C-alpha positions in Angstrom: -29.8 -1.6 -4.1 -31.3 -0.1 -0.9 -28.7 -2.2 1.1 -26.0 -0.6 -0.9 -26.9 3.1 -0.2 -27.5 1.9 3.6 -23.9 0.5 3.7 -22.7 3.8 2.1 -24.6 5.9 4.7 -23.0 3.9 7.6 -19.6 3.9 6.2 -19.7 7.5 5.7 -21.0 8.2 9.2 -18.3 6.1 10.7 -15.6 7.4 8.6 -14.7 4.1 7.0 -12.9 3.5 3.8 -15.0 2.0 1.1 -15.3 1.7 -2.7 -18.6 2.1 -4.7 -18.9 0.5 -8.0 -21.5 1.6 -10.6 -22.2 -0.1 -13.9 -22.6 2.6 -16.7 -22.4 0.5 -19.7 -23.7 -3.1 -20.0 -26.7 -5.2 -19.2 -27.7 -3.8 -15.9 -26.9 -0.2 -16.3 -26.9 1.5 -12.7 -26.2 -1.6 -10.7 -24.2 -0.9 -7.7 -21.7 -2.8 -5.6 -20.3 -1.7 -2.2 -16.8 -2.7 -1.0 -15.3 -2.1 2.4 -11.6 -2.2 3.4 -12.1 -5.5 5.3 -13.5 -7.3 2.2 -17.3 -7.0 2.9 -19.2 -6.7 -0.4 -22.8 -5.7 -0.9 -24.7 -5.7 -4.3 -23.8 -7.1 -7.7 -22.9 -6.2 -11.2 -25.2 -8.7 -12.5 -22.8 -11.9 -12.5 -20.7 -13.5 -10.1 -17.6 -13.6 -12.6 -18.0 -9.8 -13.2 -18.6 -9.2 -9.3 -15.1 -11.1 -8.8 -13.4 -9.1 -11.5 -14.8 -5.6 -10.3 -14.2 -6.5 -6.5 -10.5 -7.4 -7.5 -9.8 -4.0 -9.0 -12.0 -2.3 -6.5 -9.8 -3.6 -3.8 -6.7 -2.4 -5.5 -8.0 1.1 -6.2 -9.2 1.6 -2.7 -5.8 0.5 -1.1 -4.4 3.6 -2.9 -7.4 5.9 -2.6 -7.7 5.9 -6.4 -11.0 6.5 -8.6 -11.0 5.1 -12.1 -13.4 3.6 -14.8 -12.6 0.1 -15.8 -13.8 -2.1 -18.7 -14.5 -5.8 -18.7 -16.2 -8.5 -20.7 -19.7 -9.5 -19.7 -18.1 -12.2 -17.5 -15.5 -10.0 -16.2 -12.9 -10.7 -18.8 -9.9 -8.6 -19.1 -9.0 -6.5 -22.3 -12.8 -6.4 -23.3 -15.1 -3.5 -23.1 -18.8 -4.9 -23.0 -19.2 -3.5 -19.6 -17.8 -0.1 -18.2 -17.7 0.2 -14.5 -17.0 3.4 -12.5 -14.9 2.7 -9.2 -15.1 5.4 -6.8 -12.9 5.3 -3.7 -13.8 7.0 -0.6 -10.5 6.9 1.3 -7.7 9.6 1.4 -4.5 8.4 -0.5 -2.1 6.0 1.1 1.1 7.9 2.4 4.7 7.4 1.2 7.0 9.1 4.0 10.7 9.3 2.8 13.4 10.1 5.3 16.4 11.5 3.6 16.8 14.0 1.0 19.1 12.1 -1.3 19.3 11.5 -4.8 17.4 8.2 -4.8 14.4 10.1 -3.1 13.6 11.7 -6.5 13.1 8.4 -8.2 11.1 6.8 -5.2 8.8 10.0 -5.0 8.1 9.6 -8.6 7.3 6.2 -8.7 5.3 6.9 -5.3 3.1 9.6 -7.2 2.4 7.2 -10.1 1.2 4.6 -7.7 -1.3 7.1 -6.1 0.6 7.8 -2.9 0.4 11.2 -1.0 4.4 11.6 -0.8 6.2 13.4 2.1 10.0 14.0 1.8 11.4 14.7 5.4 15.0 15.8 6.3 16.5 18.2 9.1 18.8 19.5 6.6 17.0 22.5 4.9 19.7 22.9 2.3 18.7 19.5 0.8 15.0 19.4 1.7 13.5 21.8 -1.0 10.7 21.5 -3.3 12.9 22.4 -6.0 14.8 19.0 -5.7 11.7 17.1 -5.1 8.9 18.6 -7.2 6.8 15.2 -7.2 6.4 15.4 -3.5 3.1 16.6 -2.1 5.1 18.1 0.8 8.9 18.8 1.8 9.4 18.8 5.4 12.4 20.1 7.3 12.3 18.2 10.5 14.0 15.3 12.6 12.3 12.1 11.5 11.2 11.1 15.2 9.7 14.5 15.7 7.9 14.5 12.3 6.5 11.0 13.1 5.3 12.1 16.5 3.3 14.9 14.9 1.7 13.3 11.9 -1.1 10.7 11.0 0.4 7.3 10.3 -2.1 4.4 9.6 -1.8 0.9 8.3 -1.7 1.9 4.7 1.3 4.2 5.4 4.8 3.2 3.8 8.0 4.6 5.4 11.2 4.5 3.5 14.4 5.4 5.5 17.2 6.5 3.1 19.4 8.6 5.2 22.6 6.6 5.5 23.3 8.4 8.7 22.9 6.8 12.2 22.1 10.3 13.6 18.9 10.2 11.3 18.0 6.6 10.6 18.2 5.0 14.1 15.9 7.7 15.5 13.5 7.1 12.4 13.5 3.6 12.6 12.8 3.6 16.5 9.9 6.0 15.9 8.6 4.2 12.8 8.2 0.7 14.4 6.2 2.3 17.2 3.5 3.1 14.5 1.1 0.9 12.7 2.7 1.5 9.3 2.2 -1.2 6.7 5.9 -1.2 5.4 9.3 0.1 6.9 12.1 0.0 4.7 15.7 0.9 5.1 18.3 1.5 2.5 21.9 0.4 2.9 24.1 -2.9 2.1 23.8 -6.1 4.4 26.9 -5.0 6.2 25.4 -1.5 6.8 22.2 -3.0 8.2 23.9 -5.4 10.4 25.7 -2.5 12.0 22.4 -0.6 12.2 20.8 -3.6 14.1 23.4 -3.5 16.8 22.7 0.2 17.2 18.8 -0.5 17.3 19.4 -3.3 19.8 21.5 -0.9 22.0 18.5 1.5 21.9 16.2 -1.1 23.1 14.4 -2.2 19.8 13.0 -5.7 20.2 13.7 -8.6 17.8 10.1 -8.5 16.6 10.3 -4.9 15.5 13.7 -5.1 13.8 12.0 -8.0 11.9 9.5 -5.5 10.4 12.3 -3.5 8.8 12.9 -4.4 5.3 16.6 -4.0 4.9 18.2 -4.1 2.2 15.2 -2.4 0.8 13.3 -3.7 -2.1 13.0 -7.0 -4.3 16.0 -8.6 -5.8 15.3 -7.8 -9.5 19.0 -6.9 -10.3 18.0 -2.9 -10.2 20.9 -1.0 -11.7 19.4 2.7 -11.8 17.6 4.6 -9.1 14.3 4.2 -11.3 14.8 0.4 -11.2 15.6 0.5 -7.5 12.4 2.4 -6.8 10.4 -0.2 -8.6 12.0 -3.0 -6.8 11.0 -1.1 -3.5 7.3 -0.8 -4.6 7.3 -4.3 -5.9 8.1 -5.3 -2.2 5.4 -3.2 -1.0 2.8 -4.6 -3.2 4.0 -8.1 -2.6 3.7 -7.5 1.1 0.3 -6.0 1.0 -0.9 -9.0 -1.0 0.7 -11.8 1.0 3.0 -12.9 -2.0 6.5 -13.8 -2.2 7.3 -11.9 -5.4 8.3 -14.6 -7.6 7.8 -14.9 -11.3 4.2 -15.3 -12.5 5.6 -17.9 -15.2 6.9 -20.2 -12.5 3.9 -20.5 -10.5 0.4 -21.9 -10.7 -3.2 -21.2 -9.9 -4.8 -17.9 -10.1 -2.7 -14.6 -10.6 -5.1 -12.6 -8.3 -5.9 -13.1 -4.5 
């Protein structure tokens, strides 16, 4: 356990994101496991199988900066409660930045909050960008997208969604977005709309590699028919990209369903 506390001390001193897992009910009460963002694991919950289950959940919670108590069987089985583990994330929540104060933004903001993101809605039109219209957002900013991106923190967990449908807004937003380390950049619009957008981006000097970073049309093809379903399709794509998965149906696959 001394090594676990040493890793926690180092991570805190170097401002690194990590999760600390503590067994609060089970055979080895007080057992601790340290998991860092890069996958490094120190310590144990008492068995290799339980360690794998806890590490998998801890990685997911850490990715979203969330802290929760999870329950398992003695060998990490789901839906059992022999073991209770407190998983504490030491990381700020991942960010969702939505450009465009449009109707769909409400649904995307709502799902973003459920997923544990810190949600920012940004639009230069003050008549549309209001906290009354977007109560789920943590902040509503009246600014041009490129100006906002130049003045705020963007890291490899940040998700950017461009929903403006206006070249005056989405082209500067995307040009600024691809210059950041954001994990995901999505843009709303039909295939025809995006084809026209790509020509504008190319004329503005965007490289093919940067254009390839833009997910457009945004989201996975799940047949979404409502704003809420569309928001789920967007976050399904975000999770699949983060996990390195294609987003197909589990029933048609093989092997472990967890990375």
